[in-house]
N, C-alpha and C positions, 0 to 999 in steps of 0.2 A: 254928641257923636259927631267927629269929623268926618270927610268923606272916605279919607283910607283908611278911617278904623272900619267903615262900615264895608267896603272893599273886603278888608280882611274878614272880617263876620260875613259875609257874604258866600265867599269861598271857602273857609271850613266849614259852613253849615250844609253847603251841600257837598261835602266830604264825609259823610254819616254813615251808618246806618242805624236798625235799629237795637238799642241794646238789652242784654240781657243779664245785666247784674240792677235789678230794681225787682219793686212789686208794683202793679198795677192798683190804684186805689180809686174808689167812687169819685166822680166828678172830673175825670179826665184827670186827676192828681196822680203823681207816680213818687216811689220811696226810692232813692238811689241809695245803692250799698256800695257803690266802686271807694268811698272814703269813708273815714270816720267822722266825716259832716251829718252824713246820712239824712242828705237834702230833702225836703219834701216840695217838690218840683210841681208848680201848678202850671196849668193849658197856657201856652205862651212863652214862659219863663226858663230863667238859665238856673242853675246849680251854682253853689260859690265858685266852684273851678271855671263856669263859664264856656265850658266848650260841651257839656254835657247837656242838653236842654228836651222840654217838653213838646213837640209837636203834634196836636190833636190825640193829645191821650198816649203817645208812642214816644218813649225815652230815644232820643237821638245821641248818638254818641261820636266819636271823632275816628275816621276809616280813610283807609286808601293813600298816604302821603308819609312825607317824614319831613321834617325840617333841619334835621341832622342825620348823616350816616358816614362812619368813620369807623377804620380798626384800629384799637387800642391795646397796649399792655393790659392784661387779666391786673397788674398791680396796680392802675391808674384810679380803678374805680372807688376806693380800693376793695380789692379780695386778697390777700396775702396765702390764703388758704385753700386756695380752688385752682387747679392746675399750674403754679409758679412759670412764669417764662412764655406762655401761651398768650394769644390774641384772641381778643373777643370784638366781635362785630356790633358795633353800638348805634342804637337808631334812637332817637327822639322825637316827638310832634311838640305840639303848644300848647300852653295852660299850667295850672297848678293850681291845688286847692290851697294854699298857703300864700302869703305876700313876706317872705323873710326880706329884711332891709339891708341885707349884706348878700345878696344871693350874687351868683358870679355867671349864672346863666339868665338873668334877667328878661333879657329879649326875646328869649324863645317863653319859660315860665310865665310869664306876665302878658302876655298877647291877652288883648281884650279886657283886659284891666288897667292897664298903663298905657296911654295914647303914646308914651316916649316910645314901645315896645311894638309899635307897628311895623317897623321896619322887618319884621321878622316874615314878613308878607314875599321879602325876596328869597327866604330861604325854603320855601315850600316845595316840593316835588313829589310829583304824584307818582307811585310804585305800587306793587303788590306785594303780599306774601313771598309768593315762591321767587318774585326778582329781588328779595332781600336773603333771601336762605340760599338763592345762586348766586350771590355774592359772596355770602359767606363761604361757601366751598370754592369758589373760584379761585380765593385768595388764600385758602389753607388756614382759617381759623377754627379753633376748638370749642368758642362758646358762641353765643349770640344775649345781648344784653337790652332792655329798656332803661333810657336813662337820660340826661339831660333836660329834660320836664319832667313831671311828677306824674313816673307812670301808670299809679293806681287807677288815674282817672280816664286812660286809655287802655284799660285791662283787657277788652273784648278784642282789639286790635291786635296786642301784644299774644295773647294767647292763640290767635289765626297764625301768627308766626311759630311763635314756638311748638304747635303744633308740627309743623312743618320740618321744623329746626329738629327734634326729636328723632322724625325719622330717617334725615340725613345726618345722624349721629352726633347731633350738636348739645352742649348743654346751654341753659337758659339761666339766665339771673336778671334780677330786678336793684335798680340802683336809687331807694328811695326815700321821702321823709319818714314814714313808717306810721302814716296818720290810714291804717288799715281799718278793717273790720272781718269779722271771723268769715262773712260770705264771700269778700274778693279772697280771701288768703286759700278758702275751701278749693275756690272756681281754680287759683293757680298751682295748686298745690300738685295736681299730677304733672307738672310742666316744671317747674319753677327746683334749680338745684339747690341756687344762694339767693341772697336776699341781703344787702347792704342797707340798712337802718342810719338816718342821722337822730342822735340824742342831744338835741340841740342843747338843753338847758335842762335843769332837774326843778327849776322854781315854775309853776303853773301858770302867773301871772306872766311872766315873760313870755312862755309859750304861747297864750293868747295874742299876748301883741304881735305875734307872727301868724296868727290864724288857727291855731290849734289847741289842742287839748293833751296835757303831758300824761294823763291817765292812759291815753288811748293808744300812744306810742310806745310807754311801758307795756301795757296788754299786748301789744302786736310784737314785741321780742319775744316774751313769755310761750304765745299761741305759736309762732312760727317755728320758734325751738321746739316746742312739743309734737308740730308734726311733721319734725324731720327734716325739715329747710334749714341748710347751713345760713349759719347769722353772723355778720361782723359788724361790728357798731362803730358808728364813726362820731366823735366831740369834736366838732371846731372851736377852738379855746380862745375866746377872744376878751382881751384885756378892758377889766372894768365892769363885764356884760355875765360872766358866767365861770371866771377863773378861780374864785376863791376856794381855797384848800377844802372848805365844808361841803361847795357844791361838787367838787369833782369828787370827793370820796363817795360821796351819795350815788354820781353815778356811776363809781367802780363797784362799791358794794351791791346796788341793784343788779347789775350785770352779772356779777361773781354770785350773786343768790338763783340766777335762772341756771346759769353754767360757768364755773370756772373757764371752760375750756372755750369760750364765744372769743376771739379776738375783738378788741379796744383800740380804736386808732385814735389817739389826740393828734390835730393837726392846726396849722399854723393860721391865724387870720389873718388878710392883708386886707386894707379899706377899700370896698367896693361898693356899687349902686349908691345907696340910698343913706351905710353907715360909714361915714368917711373919718370922722372924728377919733375912734381909739386908733392907736397903733399899732403896728404889724405885731404879733405875739413872738415873744423874744425868747432865745432857746432856752435861757434858764427856765422861765414859764415854763415850755412845754417839757422840757426834763423832770419839773417837779409833778408835772401831771401825769406822766410817765410811771413815774415812782407811785405815785400814789394808787396807781394801778397796780403795780405789783403789791405793796403794801395790802388791797383789799383783797387779794388771793386770786388774781386774774392769771391763769398760765400763759396767755400770750399777748403781748402790750405794744404796740408801735407808735412811733413818732412822727409825722409827714410834714411833708411840704417846706422840709428845711434839709434838704440831702448831704451827707457826708457831715453834718454837725451836731447829730442826737446820739452820739455812741452808738450802743448796744441796741438800741430802740428802733433801728431800720430791718434789724435781721432776726430769725426765727430760731431758738434756742429749744432743746428739748428740755421738758419741765420736770426730769427726773435728774439726769447726769449734767445737764446744762450746757453739753455740746453745741457747737453752731451747727445749724443744721442747713439753714439755708441766708447766704449771705447777698447781701443786695445794696445797690447806690440808686437811690432815686427807683423810677421801675424797671431796673435791669436787676437781672440775678448773676452773680460773680461763682457761685457756688452752692451744690444741692448735696445733700447728704441723707435724703430720706430714702427709704429703699421701696421695691416696689408692692410691698405689704404696706406702706405707709408708717414705717415704723423707723425708729432713730437707730442709725447704722450701729452706731456705739453698744447702747444697750439694750435694744429693742422694744423700747416703752413705745405703744401706739401714738402716735402724733394726731392730734383733731384735725379733718379736716377732708378736701377729696384732691386725692393726689396721682400722678401716674401711675402705670403699673410698666412705664419705660422709663425708668429715671434715665439711663442714657441717651435718651432723644430730648432732655429738658436743653433748651436753648440756654446757652451760657453764653456773658459778655454781648446779648443783642443791643441794638438799637436805644430800647426804651422809648420810643416816639412812636407818635399814630403814623401809619403806612398808607390810610385810603381815605379819601375824602370823597363823595359822591356828590356831584352836582346836575 
């Protein structure tokens, strides 16, 4: 461990509290329930995430800082069926329980795991839950999100923020890899409106290459839906990795088996981090993936990261009469035709999602870009 890594570790270890998502075992051992790894953390050791650790028989968990804090369009998360056109104040910490080779946020997610990510020490900003919620109120956002790194491993911190956010009338969402446990979902359920889950591949061997288990993510999709948490699923379509017709159909069929109303976002890969060999995902491949989602019976399928080139797959349509209800370009809302009751204005069909009861206030033609970065 080099000196810079020692400094980063010491700073992070100093910004912790005693965690709640765990079970104390004999010999000062702890079972952590924050993510699907369910790490057995012995005294003086760390969990797989590296940021939850056992100090004298107590589980220390991240607290009191952010490594990123920014207001984004809700569509960027992506959530297409939660308050379209609204902004979400998004915070992130450091660390992850996966080690995906194409991670776009690797500087923050791989802290304490990859020495090249030690530059993340420059991103750390001490802050309180009250300050974060006050930022949200000051800038007029409607939601608060935990993202940028894996939120499950910093859930105690997120819930402290979410408690205050709910009191301020804000909704709360997670942008996650979906490697959850029943315990963490139950802990989050009173506060969480929405959960974005990455379904990276339907091949367990490939999933284990990233540090996860496919069955755990599939279970999370089903459990969260049954708990009443709004779910949107994202699959980054990587050429030669998970883009076969059979694998995409397996993913779509599984989502449809949970609910045909779960939106499925198929998004375009571009080379990043350690995965630089595959070419960017073509428009043709992305359209094929979206068509597969429709063939599997999903009511809401979207293609992302290539705005203006994916035909109707940027927009929301009524599954009954096929009226275009929301017209989008990238993260911008160009037209909105859902009633205050969350129904299609043409045929009255209820549209799955969380919609504003004041559709006349939906921001049409906004900038679609982040508006706030706090340093």
